[in-house]
C-alpha positions as CSV (number, residue, x, y, z in Angstrom):
1,X,-34.2,6.4,12.0
2,X,-30.7,7.6,10.6
3,X,-28.1,5.9,8.6
4,X,-25.7,3.1,9.7
5,X,-22.3,4.4,10.4
6,X,-19.3,2.7,9.4
7,X,-16.6,2.2,12.1
8,X,-12.8,1.3,12.3
9,X,-10.4,1.4,9.7
10,X,-11.9,1.1,6.1
11,X,-10.1,0.3,2.7
12,X,-11.2,2.4,-0.1
13,X,-10.3,-0.2,-2.7
14,X,-13.4,-2.2,-1.4
15,X,-16.9,-0.6,-0.9
16,X,-17.5,1.7,1.8
17,X,-21.5,1.7,2.1
18,X,-23.5,4.4,3.7
19,X,-27.2,2.8,4.2
20,X,-30.2,4.1,5.5
21,X,-31.6,2.8,8.7
22,X,-35.2,2.4,7.9
23,X,-36.7,0.5,10.8
24,X,-40.5,0.8,10.6
25,X,-40.4,2.9,7.6
26,X,-40.9,1.8,3.8
27,X,-38.3,3.1,1.2
28,X,-41.2,4.5,-0.6
29,X,-41.6,7.2,2.2
30,X,-38.6,8.7,1.5
31,X,-38.4,11.8,-0.8
32,X,-35.0,13.1,-0.3
33,X,-31.3,11.8,0.5
34,X,-28.3,13.8,0.7
35,X,-24.9,12.9,1.9
36,X,-22.0,15.3,2.7
37,X,-18.6,13.5,2.6
38,X,-15.9,15.2,4.6
39,X,-12.5,13.8,4.4
40,X,-9.2,15.1,5.9
41,X,-5.6,14.4,7.1
42,X,-4.1,15.9,10.2
43,X,-6.0,16.5,13.4
44,X,-9.2,14.5,13.9
45,X,-10.9,17.4,15.7
46,X,-10.4,19.9,13.2
47,X,-13.0,18.9,10.3
48,X,-12.8,21.2,7.1
49,X,-15.8,23.6,6.5
50,X,-16.9,22.0,3.2
51,X,-17.4,18.4,2.1
52,X,-15.1,17.1,-0.5
53,X,-18.2,15.6,-2.3
54,X,-21.9,15.9,-2.0
55,X,-24.3,12.9,-3.1
56,X,-27.9,14.1,-3.6
57,X,-31.0,11.4,-4.5
58,X,-34.7,12.1,-5.2
59,X,-35.5,9.2,-7.1
60,X,-35.4,5.2,-6.9
61,X,-36.6,4.8,-3.2
62,X,-39.7,2.7,-4.0
63,X,-38.2,-1.1,-3.8
64,X,-34.9,-0.2,-2.1
65,X,-33.6,1.8,0.8
66,X,-31.2,4.3,-0.3
67,X,-27.4,3.2,-0.4
68,X,-24.2,4.9,-1.4
69,X,-20.8,3.7,-2.1
70,X,-18.5,6.5,-1.1
71,X,-15.3,4.4,-1.4
72,X,-14.7,5.7,-5.1
73,X,-14.9,9.2,-3.9
74,X,-12.1,8.7,-1.5
75,X,-9.8,6.9,-3.4
76,X,-7.9,9.7,-5.4
77,X,-7.6,11.8,-2.1
78,X,-4.6,9.7,-1.1
79,X,-0.8,10.6,-1.7
80,X,1.4,7.8,-1.1
81,X,4.8,8.9,-0.4
82,X,8.1,7.3,-0.7
83,X,10.1,9.4,2.0
84,X,9.8,6.8,4.5
85,X,10.9,3.6,2.4
86,X,14.5,3.7,3.7
87,X,14.2,5.9,6.8
88,X,16.4,4.6,9.9
89,X,14.4,6.4,12.5
90,X,11.3,5.4,14.6
91,X,8.6,7.7,13.2
92,X,5.0,8.3,12.0
93,X,3.4,7.6,8.8
94,X,3.5,10.3,6.0
95,X,0.7,12.7,5.6
96,X,-2.2,11.9,3.2
97,X,-1.5,8.2,3.6
98,X,-4.6,7.9,6.1
99,X,-7.6,10.0,6.4
100,X,-10.5,10.9,8.9
101,X,-13.8,10.7,7.2
102,X,-17.4,11.8,8.4
103,X,-20.4,11.9,6.5
104,X,-23.4,14.3,7.0
105,X,-26.9,13.1,6.1
106,X,-30.1,14.7,5.4
107,X,-33.4,12.6,4.7
108,X,-36.8,13.9,3.9
109,X,-39.8,12.2,4.1
110,X,-43.1,12.3,2.3
111,X,-46.0,12.0,4.9
112,X,-45.9,8.8,7.1
113,X,-44.2,8.5,9.6
114,X,-44.6,12.5,9.8
115,X,-41.0,13.3,10.1
116,X,-39.9,16.3,7.8
117,X,-36.2,15.9,8.2
118,X,-33.9,13.5,9.7
119,X,-30.3,15.0,9.9
120,X,-27.3,13.8,11.6
121,X,-23.6,12.9,11.1
122,X,-22.0,9.3,11.1
123,X,-19.3,8.2,13.5
124,X,-15.9,9.9,12.4
125,X,-13.6,6.8,11.0
126,X,-10.4,6.3,9.3
127,X,-9.9,5.3,5.7
128,X,-6.8,4.0,4.0
129,X,-6.1,2.9,0.5
130,X,-6.5,-0.8,1.2
131,X,-9.3,-3.5,0.7
132,X,-10.9,-6.3,2.5
133,X,-11.8,-9.7,1.1
134,X,-15.1,-10.5,-0.2
135,X,-15.8,-13.1,2.8
136,X,-15.2,-10.2,5.3
137,X,-18.4,-8.9,4.4
138,X,-19.5,-5.2,3.9
139,X,-17.7,-2.2,5.7
140,X,-14.9,-4.6,7.1
141,X,-12.7,-3.1,9.6
142,X,-9.2,-3.8,8.4
143,X,-7.4,-2.4,11.3
144,X,-7.6,-5.6,13.6
145,X,-3.9,-6.5,13.3
146,X,-1.2,-4.2,14.9
147,X,1.4,-5.0,12.3
148,X,0.1,-4.3,9.1
149,X,1.6,-6.7,6.7
150,X,0.7,-10.4,5.7
151,X,3.6,-12.3,6.5
152,X,7.3,-13.1,7.5
153,X,10.1,-11.5,5.3
154,X,13.1,-12.8,3.7
155,X,15.5,-10.0,3.3
156,X,18.9,-9.3,1.6
157,X,21.7,-7.5,3.6
158,X,20.9,-4.1,1.9
159,X,17.0,-4.5,1.8
160,X,15.4,-1.5,3.7
161,X,11.9,-2.1,5.3
162,X,9.8,-0.1,8.0
163,X,7.2,-2.0,9.6
164,X,3.7,-0.1,9.9
165,X,2.4,-0.4,13.6
166,X,-1.2,0.4,13.6
167,X,-2.3,2.0,17.2
168,X,-5.9,2.2,16.5
169,X,-8.4,5.1,16.4
170,X,-7.8,8.1,19.0
171,X,-9.8,7.1,22.0
172,X,-11.7,4.3,20.7
173,X,-12.5,0.8,22.1
174,X,-10.3,-0.8,19.7
175,X,-7.2,1.3,20.1
176,X,-4.4,-1.2,20.6
177,X,-2.4,-1.8,23.8
178,X,1.1,-1.6,21.8
179,X,3.5,-0.2,24.4
180,X,7.1,-1.7,23.4
181,X,8.7,-3.1,20.3
182,X,11.0,-5.9,21.1
183,X,13.7,-7.2,18.4
184,X,14.4,-10.6,19.3
185,X,17.5,-12.2,17.5
186,X,17.7,-16.0,16.7
187,X,20.4,-16.2,19.4
188,X,18.0,-15.0,22.2
189,X,19.6,-11.6,22.4
190,X,17.2,-8.7,22.1
191,X,16.6,-4.9,22.8
192,X,13.5,-3.0,23.6
193,X,11.9,0.1,22.7
194,X,9.2,2.2,24.3
195,X,6.6,3.6,22.1
196,X,6.6,7.3,22.9
197,X,5.4,8.8,19.6
198,X,2.0,8.6,17.8
199,X,0.2,9.8,20.6
200,X,-1.5,12.8,18.7
201,X,-4.6,13.1,16.9
202,X,-3.6,13.5,13.5
203,X,-4.7,10.8,11.0
204,X,-0.9,10.0,10.3
205,X,-0.1,9.6,13.9
206,X,-2.2,6.4,14.1
207,X,0.3,4.4,12.2
208,X,4.1,4.0,13.3
209,X,6.9,3.2,11.3
210,X,9.7,1.0,12.8
211,X,12.7,0.3,10.6
212,X,13.2,-3.6,10.4
213,X,15.3,-3.8,7.3
214,X,18.8,-4.9,8.1
215,X,20.6,-1.8,7.3
216,X,18.1,0.9,8.6
217,X,17.4,-1.5,11.6
218,X,21.2,-1.6,12.4
219,X,21.6,2.3,11.9
220,X,18.6,2.8,14.3
221,X,20.1,0.6,16.9
222,X,23.5,2.3,16.5
223,X,22.2,5.6,16.9
224,X,19.9,5.0,19.9
225,X,22.9,3.3,21.7
226,X,21.0,-0.1,21.7
227,X,23.9,-2.9,21.7
228,X,22.2,-6.0,23.4
229,X,21.0,-7.5,20.1
230,X,23.4,-9.1,18.0
231,X,24.1,-7.3,14.5
232,X,21.2,-8.4,12.5
233,X,23.2,-9.3,9.3
234,X,24.9,-12.0,11.3
235,X,21.5,-13.6,12.5
236,X,20.0,-16.2,10.6
237,X,16.5,-14.5,11.6
238,X,15.1,-11.9,14.2
239,X,11.7,-11.3,15.4
240,X,10.0,-7.8,15.8
241,X,7.4,-8.2,18.7
242,X,4.8,-5.5,20.0
243,X,4.5,-5.9,23.8
244,X,1.8,-4.7,26.0
245,X,2.2,-3.1,29.5
246,X,2.6,-6.4,31.0
247,X,5.2,-7.5,28.5
248,X,2.9,-9.8,26.6
249,X,3.5,-10.4,22.9
250,X,0.2,-9.0,21.3
251,X,1.6,-9.4,17.6
252,X,4.9,-10.4,15.9
253,X,6.7,-11.0,12.7
254,X,9.9,-12.9,11.7
255,X,12.5,-11.6,9.4
256,X,15.0,-14.1,7.6
257,X,18.4,-13.0,6.9
258,X,19.2,-14.4,3.4
259,X,22.6,-14.5,1.5
260,X,22.6,-14.7,-2.3
261,X,26.1,-15.2,-3.6
262,X,25.1,-16.0,-7.3
263,X,22.6,-13.5,-8.3
264,X,21.8,-9.7,-7.5
265,X,18.5,-9.6,-5.2
266,X,15.8,-7.5,-6.6
267,X,13.4,-5.6,-3.9
268,X,10.0,-4.2,-4.8
269,X,7.9,-2.1,-2.3
270,X,4.2,-1.9,-2.8
271,X,0.9,-0.8,-1.4
272,X,-0.5,-3.8,0.5
273,X,-4.1,-4.5,1.5
274,X,-3.7,-2.4,4.4
275,X,-2.8,0.8,2.3
276,X,0.6,0.5,3.7
277,X,4.1,0.2,2.0
278,X,5.0,-3.6,2.1
279,X,8.1,-5.2,0.5
280,X,9.1,-8.6,-1.3
281,X,12.8,-9.6,-2.3
282,X,13.3,-11.8,-5.5
283,X,16.4,-13.6,-4.7
284,X,17.0,-15.7,-7.8
285,X,17.5,-15.4,-11.3
286,X,16.2,-12.5,-13.1
287,X,16.0,-11.8,-17.0
288,X,15.3,-8.6,-18.9
289,X,14.1,-8.2,-22.1
290,X,13.2,-4.7,-24.2
291,X,10.4,-4.1,-26.3
292,X,10.2,-1.1,-28.9
293,X,7.1,0.2,-30.3
294,X,7.0,2.7,-33.1
295,X,5.0,4.0,-36.2
296,X,6.0,4.2,-39.8
297,X,5.1,5.4,-43.0
298,X,6.3,5.5,-46.5
299,X,7.7,8.7,-48.1
300,X,8.5,9.4,-51.9
301,X,12.3,8.9,-52.7
302,X,14.1,10.8,-55.0
303,X,13.5,13.9,-57.2
304,X,12.7,15.0,-60.7
305,X,15.0,17.6,-62.6
306,X,15.7,18.5,-66.3
307,X,17.6,15.1,-66.8
308,X,14.6,13.1,-65.5
309,X,13.6,11.4,-62.4
310,X,16.4,9.7,-59.8
311,X,17.0,8.8,-56.4
312,X,20.1,8.0,-54.4
313,X,20.5,4.2,-53.3
314,X,20.9,5.2,-49.9
315,X,17.5,7.0,-50.1
316,X,14.9,6.0,-47.1
317,X,11.6,5.0,-48.4
318,X,10.0,3.4,-45.3
319,X,10.2,6.0,-42.3
320,X,9.7,5.2,-38.4
321,X,8.9,7.4,-35.6
322,X,7.6,7.7,-32.2
323,X,9.9,5.2,-30.9
324,X,9.4,4.2,-27.3
325,X,11.6,1.5,-25.5
326,X,10.1,-0.5,-22.5
327,X,12.1,-3.1,-20.4
328,X,10.2,-6.0,-18.7
329,X,12.2,-8.2,-16.1
330,X,11.3,-11.7,-15.2
331,X,11.6,-12.0,-11.2
332,X,11.9,-15.1,-9.2
333,X,11.5,-15.2,-5.2
334,X,13.6,-18.4,-4.5
335,X,12.5,-20.9,-2.3
336,X,9.9,-19.3,0.5
337,X,7.1,-20.3,3.0
338,X,3.6,-21.1,1.8
339,X,2.5,-18.1,3.9
340,X,4.1,-15.6,1.1
341,X,0.8,-16.4,-0.9
342,X,-0.9,-13.5,1.0
343,X,1.8,-10.9,0.2
344,X,2.1,-12.3,-3.6
345,X,-1.7,-11.5,-3.7
346,X,-1.2,-8.0,-2.4
347,X,1.5,-7.2,-4.9
348,X,-0.9,-8.2,-7.7
349,X,-3.8,-6.2,-6.3
350,X,-1.4,-3.3,-5.7
351,X,-1.5,-0.2,-8.1
352,X,1.7,1.5,-6.9
353,X,4.6,-0.8,-7.1
354,X,8.2,0.4,-7.0
355,X,11.5,-1.3,-7.8
356,X,14.7,-0.5,-6.1
357,X,17.2,0.6,-8.5
358,X,20.6,2.0,-8.6
359,X,21.4,0.7,-5.1
360,X,24.7,1.8,-3.9
361,X,24.2,1.2,-0.2
362,X,27.6,0.0,1.7
363,X,28.6,-0.9,5.1
364,X,31.0,1.6,6.9
365,X,32.3,0.4,10.4
366,X,29.1,-0.2,12.5
367,X,26.4,1.5,10.3
368,X,25.3,1.6,6.6
369,X,25.0,4.5,4.2
370,X,21.9,3.9,2.6
371,X,21.6,5.0,-1.0
372,X,19.0,3.7,-3.3
373,X,16.5,5.0,-5.9
374,X,13.1,3.8,-6.6
375,X,11.2,3.3,-10.2
376,X,7.7,2.6,-10.6
377,X,6.9,-0.7,-12.3
378,X,3.6,-2.6,-13.2
379,X,3.0,-6.1,-12.5
380,X,2.4,-7.9,-15.8
381,X,1.4,-11.4,-14.5
382,X,-2.3,-11.4,-14.0
383,X,-2.4,-15.1,-12.9
384,X,-0.4,-16.8,-10.2
385,X,-0.9,-20.6,-9.2
386,X,-0.9,-20.4,-5.2
387,X,1.7,-23.1,-4.0
388,X,1.7,-25.3,-1.1
389,X,4.4,-27.4,0.5
390,X,2.2,-30.7,0.3
391,X,1.8,-30.2,-3.4
392,X,4.9,-28.4,-4.6
393,X,7.5,-29.5,-2.2
394,X,9.7,-26.3,-2.7
395,X,7.6,-23.0,-3.3
396,X,9.0,-20.2,-5.9
397,X,7.0,-17.6,-7.3
398,X,7.8,-15.7,-10.8
399,X,6.6,-12.5,-11.7
400,X,6.9,-10.3,-14.8
401,X,7.1,-6.7,-14.3
402,X,7.8,-3.7,-16.6
403,X,8.7,-0.2,-15.9
404,X,5.9,2.2,-15.8
405,X,7.7,4.8,-17.9
406,X,9.4,4.1,-21.4
407,X,13.3,4.3,-21.3
408,X,13.5,7.2,-23.7
409,X,11.0,9.0,-21.5
410,X,8.1,9.5,-24.4
411,X,5.1,9.5,-22.2
């Protein structure tokens, strides 16, 4: 008898249950149940000396087997960084975006079945700041996909994005057979890149980031001397394919190059269901509004002297203070495919969303000088009707977002 070990890649925004395997033993036979939770970034084989959390239970076993949801303890350990949002190199995931997790357990019994202690360790697994659906059932391995984002993309010429490629656990049965990345243009031209990084045992090595936004992909191709693919900005679309050792496509995504002559597109970057940075660009009209909050009080006006009581006509009676200015923006995607509903869901569920602001990216000869800044926003829209072509003909999503910090920086 032991505990049931989670395996695979698990999202901490859904429960991660550690449960007792009580075959042949009643729950009432348990006297003591202890879990020591270890979580770390870096090398898989270098577990820290001390656990990050410990759970002790000595009651409540009469009618139920001991179960602990360790996801809430792990959720605050992630540190999602923005350093790779516009990189134009093939690189690994930022540290603290993926964690190794292992749980030591100690179970003490009363009498029957005459086992004093049952101690051991769960399988060492990976955790990410993602989530799974209710229909996926408990402890769902969300790492079954190689490309860890939901759907095709519509990109503006200056939009950057780095595609997360999941390689699986080190030495596990579900480690992927990803060998190459192929960029295939709509005109049939292509370039291929052999995967030579991400072979280490650090947690962040298990996800690779490949530049697929138009400017950072073009910079990467130019810097690597890859010239077979037609320049991405001139293509209607291009596909990013993951190939195995015999050049079979094991996963792929399509990227549409979209021109917007009238409006200024707005790009949002967010943490998706896989715990990875994802993106969505809103191409059509955006409207901005401001909201000012303030507090007020009424002060006494005027003053008394030897001639009596008087005040000036410009004296202030009602006074305001603690002014705070917040901006809200209404965004429209423009016409998109109905598969975009998964991306919309991920964005609504995300607790970290950034808007690309002050973008001054320019094209210089055959490459781009990428200059852009990001600012945190919150998604104010809480309900969205999922649209389908059979019902809606043309699909456009509208979202309201507001900056997470006020304009006058009063926090």
